[in-house]
C-alpha positions in Angstrom: -5.0 -1.8 -5.0 -7.4 0.9 -6.8 -6.3 3.7 -4.6 -3.0 3.5 -6.4 -3.9 2.3 -9.7 -4.8 5.5 -11.6 -1.7 7.4 -10.9 0.3 4.4 -11.5 -1.1 4.0 -15.3 -0.6 7.6 -15.9 3.0 7.5 -14.6 3.9 4.2 -17.0 2.3 6.1 -19.7 4.6 8.9 -19.3 7.6 6.6 -18.8 7.0 5.1 -22.4 7.4 8.7 -24.0 10.4 9.5 -21.8 12.5 6.3 -22.2 14.7 8.0 -24.6 15.6 11.0 -22.0 16.1 8.4 -19.2 18.5 6.3 -21.1 20.9 8.7 -20.8 20.9 8.6 -16.8 24.0 7.9 -15.4 25.0 4.3 -14.3 27.3 5.1 -11.5 25.9 4.4 -8.0 26.7 7.2 -5.4 29.2 6.4 -2.2 27.4 6.5 0.9 28.0 9.2 3.2 29.6 9.6 6.4 28.2 9.5 9.8 26.8 12.9 10.1 27.1 16.5 10.4 30.2 18.3 10.4 32.5 15.4 9.1 35.9 16.4 7.2 36.4 15.6 4.0 38.0 12.0 2.7 41.3 13.3 3.1 40.9 14.6 6.7 40.6 18.3 5.6 37.9 21.0 6.4 34.2 20.1 7.1 32.2 19.5 4.4 30.1 22.7 3.3 26.7 23.2 3.9 24.3 21.7 1.4 20.6 22.4 0.1 18.7 19.6 -0.8 15.2 19.5 -2.3 12.8 16.9 -1.1 9.2 16.5 -3.1 6.1 14.8 -1.8 2.8 14.1 -2.7 0.7 15.3 0.2 -1.4 18.7 -0.4 -1.0 22.0 1.6 -4.2 20.6 3.4 -2.1 17.3 4.8 1.4 18.3 4.6 1.6 19.5 8.5 3.3 16.3 9.6 5.8 15.4 6.6 6.6 19.5 7.4 7.0 18.9 10.8 9.4 15.7 10.1 11.5 17.9 7.8 11.9 21.0 10.2 13.4 18.8 12.9 15.9 17.4 10.5 17.0 20.8 9.8 17.4 21.8 13.6 18.8 18.5 14.1 22.0 19.3 12.3 23.9 22.1 10.5 25.2 20.5 7.5 21.9 19.8 5.2 19.2 22.1 4.8 16.1 20.4 3.1 13.7 22.5 1.3 10.6 20.6 0.6 7.7 21.0 -2.0 4.4 19.3 -1.8 1.6 18.3 -3.9 4.0 16.5 -6.4 2.1 13.5 -7.8 3.7 11.0 -10.1 3.3 12.9 -13.2 4.9 15.9 -11.9 8.0 13.7 -10.5 8.9 11.9 -13.4 8.6 14.8 -15.4 11.3 16.3 -13.6 13.2 13.3 -13.5 13.1 12.6 -17.3 14.0 16.2 -17.8 17.3 15.9 -15.8 15.9 18.0 -13.2 14.9 16.0 -10.1 14.5 16.6 -6.7 17.4 15.1 -4.5 14.9 12.7 -2.6 11.0 12.2 -3.2 8.1 10.2 -1.7 5.5 8.4 -4.1 3.5 5.4 -4.1 5.1 2.1 -3.9 3.6 0.7 -7.3 5.7 3.6 -9.3 9.1 2.0 -8.2 8.7 -0.7 -10.4 8.5 0.9 -13.8 10.6 3.8 -12.6 13.0 1.6 -11.9 13.4 -0.3 -15.1 13.5 2.9 -17.1 16.6 3.9 -15.3 15.0 7.0 -13.2 16.0 5.5 -9.5 19.2 5.2 -7.9 19.6 1.4 -6.5 20.3 1.4 -2.9 22.5 -1.6 -2.6 25.6 0.4 -1.7 23.9 2.7 0.7 22.5 0.0 2.3 25.7 -2.3 2.4 27.9 0.6 4.0 25.2 2.0 6.6 24.6 0.7 9.8 20.7 0.6 9.0 19.0 -2.7 10.0 16.6 -3.9 7.3 15.0 -6.5 9.3 13.4 -3.7 11.6 10.8 -2.8 8.7 7.4 -4.8 8.2 8.7 -7.6 5.7 5.7 -7.0 3.2 6.5 -3.3 3.2 10.3 -3.6 2.4 9.6 -6.3 -0.1 7.4 -4.0 -2.1 10.4 -1.7 -2.5 12.5 -4.4 -4.7 12.5 -5.0 -8.0 14.6 -7.5 -9.7 16.0 -8.7 -6.5 17.4 -5.4 -5.9 16.0 -2.4 -3.2 15.3 1.2 -5.0 13.5 2.6 -1.9 12.5 2.5 1.5 9.0 2.5 2.7 7.9 5.6 4.9 4.3 4.7 6.1 2.2 1.7 5.3 -1.3 1.3 4.6 -2.5 -1.9 5.2 -6.1 -3.9 4.7 -6.2 -6.9 7.2 -9.7 -5.7 9.0 -13.0 -6.6 8.9 -15.0 -3.5 10.2 -18.9 -3.8 10.9 -21.6 -1.8 12.0 -22.3 -2.9 15.9 -26.2 -1.9 15.7 -26.5 -4.3 12.9 -24.9 -7.0 14.8 -26.9 -6.2 17.9 -30.2 -6.4 15.8 -29.3 -9.7 14.2 -28.5 -11.1 17.7 -24.7 -11.8 16.7 -22.5 -11.4 19.5 -19.0 -11.5 17.7 -17.6 -10.9 14.1 -16.8 -14.2 11.9 -13.4 -15.7 12.7 -13.5 -17.9 9.1 -14.5 -17.0 5.8 -17.0 -19.7 6.0 -18.6 -17.7 9.0 -18.7 -14.4 6.9 -20.5 -16.0 4.3 -23.5 -17.4 6.9 -23.0 -14.0 8.8 -23.5 -11.7 5.6 -26.7 -14.0 4.8 -28.2 -13.3 8.5 -27.5 -9.7 8.1 -28.9 -9.2 4.9 -32.8 -8.1 4.8 -35.5 -7.4 2.3 -38.3 -5.6 1.8 -40.9 -6.2 -1.2 -38.7 -8.8 -2.6 -35.4 -5.8 -2.8 -32.3 -5.8 -0.6 -32.9 -3.2 2.0 -29.9 -4.2 3.9 -26.8 -6.2 3.1 -24.4 -8.4 4.7 -21.6 -8.0 2.8 -20.3 -7.1 -0.4 -16.8 -8.5 -1.4 -15.9 -6.0 -4.3 -16.8 -2.8 -2.1 -16.1 -0.1 -2.6 -14.0 -1.6 -5.7 -12.7 -4.9 -7.1 -9.8 -5.9 -4.7 -7.5 -8.0 -7.2 -4.8 -8.3 -4.6 -6.2 -8.5 -1.2 -8.5 -11.5 -1.9 -5.7 -13.8 -3.4 -3.3 -13.0 -0.3 -6.9 -14.0 1.9 -6.5 -17.2 0.4 -2.5 -17.9 0.2 -2.3 -17.0 -3.5 0.5 -15.4 -5.4 1.2 -13.9 -8.7 4.9 -14.8 -10.0 7.1 -17.4 -8.8 10.8 -17.7 -8.3 11.3 -18.7 -12.0 9.5 -15.9 -13.4 6.1 -18.1 -14.2 3.1 -16.1 -13.6 0.8 -17.7 -11.2 -2.4 -15.8 -11.3 -4.1 -18.8 -12.3 -3.2 -21.0 -9.3 -5.6 -22.7 -7.1 -5.7 -20.4 -4.1 -6.3 -17.1 -6.6 -9.3 -19.0 -8.4 -10.9 -19.9 -5.2 -10.2 -16.3 -4.0 -12.7 -15.2 -7.2 -14.9 -18.3 -6.8 -15.5 -17.5 -3.0 -16.6 -13.4 -4.1 -18.8 -15.0 -6.8 -20.9 -17.1 -4.1 -22.0 -13.5 -3.0 -23.6 -12.9 -6.3 -24.8 -16.1 -6.8 -26.9 -16.0 -3.5 -28.0 -12.3 -3.5 -28.6 -12.2 -7.5 -26.5 -9.9 -9.7 -29.6 -7.9 -10.3 -30.2 -7.6 -6.7 -26.6 -6.3 -5.8 -26.6 -3.9 -8.7 -29.8 -2.2 -7.5 -29.1 -2.2 -3.8 -25.6 -0.4 -4.6 -27.2 2.5 -7.0 -28.7 3.5 -3.6 -26.7 2.4 -0.7 -25.3 5.9 -0.1 -21.7 7.7 -0.9 -18.9 6.5 1.1 -17.3 8.9 3.3 -20.5 11.2 3.9 -22.9 10.9 6.7 -25.0 8.5 4.4 -21.9 5.9 4.2 -23.6 2.7 3.9 -21.4 1.0 6.9 -22.4 4.2 9.1 -26.2 3.9 8.2 -26.2 -0.2 8.6 -27.5 -0.4 5.1 -24.2 -2.4 4.7 -23.1 -4.4 7.7 -19.8 -5.4 7.1 -16.7 -4.3 4.9 -12.9 -4.7 4.5 -11.5 -2.1 6.1 -7.9 -0.1 5.8 -6.6 2.1 8.8 -7.8 5.4 7.3 -11.7 4.2 7.2 -13.6 5.4 10.2 -11.0 6.6 12.3 -13.4 8.2 15.1 -16.1 6.1 14.6 -14.2 2.9 15.4 -13.2 4.3 19.0 -14.6 1.8 21.6 -17.9 3.9 22.1 -18.2 4.4 18.4 -20.8 2.7 16.0 -17.9 0.4 14.0 -16.5 -2.4 15.5 -13.4 -4.0 14.2 -11.7 -7.5 14.2 -9.4 -9.4 12.1 -10.3 -10.3 8.6 -11.6 -13.9 8.5 -9.5 -16.7 6.8 -10.2 -19.9 5.6 -11.3 -22.5 8.0 -8.8 -25.1 6.4 -5.9 -22.6 6.6 -5.2 -21.7 10.0 -2.0 -20.6 9.0 -3.4 -17.7 7.2 -4.8 -15.8 10.2 -3.8 -12.2 10.2 -3.2 -12.2 6.4 -3.8 -8.7 4.7 -2.5 -6.6 1.9 0.1 -3.5 2.3 0.3 -0.7 0.4 3.4 1.6 1.4 4.5 5.1 0.6 8.1 4.9 -0.5 11.0 7.3 -0.4 13.5 7.2 -3.2 16.7 9.1 -4.3 16.4 9.8 -8.4 19.1 8.5 -10.4 20.2 12.3 -11.5 19.9 13.8 -8.1 22.7 16.2 -7.3 23.2 15.6 -3.6 22.5 11.6 -3.5 24.6 10.9 -0.4 22.9 14.0 1.8 19.5 12.7 0.3 20.5 9.2 2.0 21.1 10.9 5.2 17.7 12.5 5.0 16.2 9.3 4.2 17.8 7.4 7.3 16.2 10.4 9.3 12.8 10.0 8.1 12.7 6.1 8.5 14.2 6.4 12.2 11.8 5.4 14.8 11.8 8.9 16.5 11.0 10.2 13.0 8.2 7.4 12.3 6.3 7.7 15.8 6.1 11.5 15.5 4.7 11.5 12.0 2.6 8.6 12.9 1.2 10.6 15.7 0.3 13.8 13.7 -0.8 11.8 10.4 -2.3 8.7 12.6 -0.8 6.3 10.0 1.1 2.8 10.5 4.7 3.4 10.9 6.9 0.8 8.6 9.6 0.5 11.4 8.6 -2.5 13.6 10.2 -1.2 16.8 7.8 1.9 16.4 4.8 -0.1 16.6 5.7 -0.8 20.3 6.9 2.7 21.2 5.6 4.2 24.1 4.7 7.0 22.9 2.4 5.5 20.4 0.8 3.1 22.7 0.0 5.3 25.5 -1.0 7.9 23.1 -4.9 8.7 23.7 -5.5 9.9 20.5 -4.0 6.9 18.7 -6.3 4.6 20.5 -8.3 3.7 17.1 -5.0 2.8 15.8 -3.6 0.1 18.4 -5.4 -3.0 16.6 -3.6 -1.7 13.3 -0.1 -1.5 15.2 -0.4 -5.0 16.3 -2.0 -6.4 13.3 1.3 -4.8 11.1 3.6 -7.0 13.2 1.5 -10.1 11.3 3.8 -12.5 9.5 1.3 -13.2 7.0 0.8 -9.8 5.3 1.8 -9.5 1.9 1.9 -7.1 -1.2 1.6 -7.4 -5.0 5.1 -8.0 -6.3 6.8 -4.8 -8.2 7.8 -5.1 -11.4 8.0 -2.9 -14.9 4.8 -4.3 -15.8 2.7 -4.0 -12.6 0.3 -1.7 -14.0 -0.8 -4.1 -17.2 -0.8 -6.7 -14.5 -3.6 -5.3 -12.0 -5.5 -4.0 -15.1 -5.8 -7.2 -16.5 -6.7 -8.9 -13.0 -9.2 -6.3 -12.5 -10.9 -6.8 -15.8 -10.9 -10.4 -15.6 -12.3 -10.8 -12.2 -14.9 -8.4 -13.0 -15.9 -10.6 -15.6 -15.8 -13.8 -13.2 -17.9 -12.0 -10.6 -20.4 -11.2 -13.2 -20.8 -14.6 -14.5 -19.3 -13.8 -17.8 -16.4 -16.7 -17.3 -15.3 -19.0 -15.1 -12.7 -18.1 -12.6 -10.4 -20.2 -14.1 -10.8 -19.3 -17.5 -10.6 -15.5 -16.2 -7.3 -16.0 -14.7 -5.8 -18.2 -17.8 -6.4 -15.3 -19.6 -4.5 -13.0 -17.2 -1.5 -15.5 -17.5 -1.7 -15.6 -21.1 -1.6 -11.6 -21.2 1.1 -11.1 -18.8 3.7 -14.2 -19.2 5.0 -12.2 -22.2 6.0 -9.1 -20.3 7.3 -10.9 -17.8 9.6 -13.1 -20.4 10.3 -10.1 -21.8 11.3 -8.1 -18.7 13.7 -11.2 -17.7 16.0 -10.9 -21.1 16.7 -7.5 -20.6 
């Protein structure tokens, strides 16, 4: 979650400042368009005039090639809509334009912005479009689509999926320790971490696993234990047994190896994403992995191995669990051309578009049938992605619920989890405090 958090906090702060402007947003829902280019108007008259729409996304010029190619392909696929694309538009830029009454027609952002923005009236609900279109939403990765929902209504569609459900490990460290295969259960993970930890002169020189590296994962760990954060009745459940167990399990590593030892080791373990990355050098033997970690090094002949992340031994039903964080495509409430924007959105999440984008960007499609598309499966450039395509089909993938108070909730979880890991509070005390902080926000949101 940390990858999204700073952006979300900034966006939410801006929402508070711009509520007055958003309050005047139109409450009407746009009518879905016809089936495609060259259609006549409702009265059977002349074809619709050509329309130019604007599309904003978050990628910089350096990384925008794959999405620009999708826009170009759409523009060439029909002659009624021209999409003008603008990149490097982060959450602050997008929300400033939306609140100022001059938004793009369609935009791409991180999923956790959708909750606060929808609550502020900045995002067009998609119920009418989905009802009247032929789009089969059961073809989306369920956990990715669920992140697009706020108060039981969809406000966006998932474009790509980022996913943490993998254990990555240094193959040489395993070989040196005589460990034949990666652990399958969390109990095995703890024992394997002990075997892979070395000390020199009493100080840790190699460590098997750090549960909060590279950051505190306040969503991943509860998912691995089958936990959750709010029930169907609006009760905040951060302090449920599974969530508490998730923190207690992480705490075991600090109790085993020592808080001070952990701190000293981490200060000199090497910078992530460099040749001195601790997983590459073997100083760190195992870590929680995302699909974008070590794409070249995890090829079959590379130094990094991958495996499904372990599950609790007493919960085999949780095999394949992991966290998703999709990128969301949405239509701002005051978009000038919502019907044409919806047509472009449908193109972006079509199987052909998803496959072509994934080939160029090495990402995970949100569209389930795309995961088995021969173009992906037989592409030699994507051999390091095949395991992720398989794991993206898991029915035990989950994510954090979207809401107006999502960023406050995540911040509270991070702060209290850190205290528990440091031994400043028990896991139960820490999560009880989260409930005390967040329940009033849920109650307030439900009352509106």
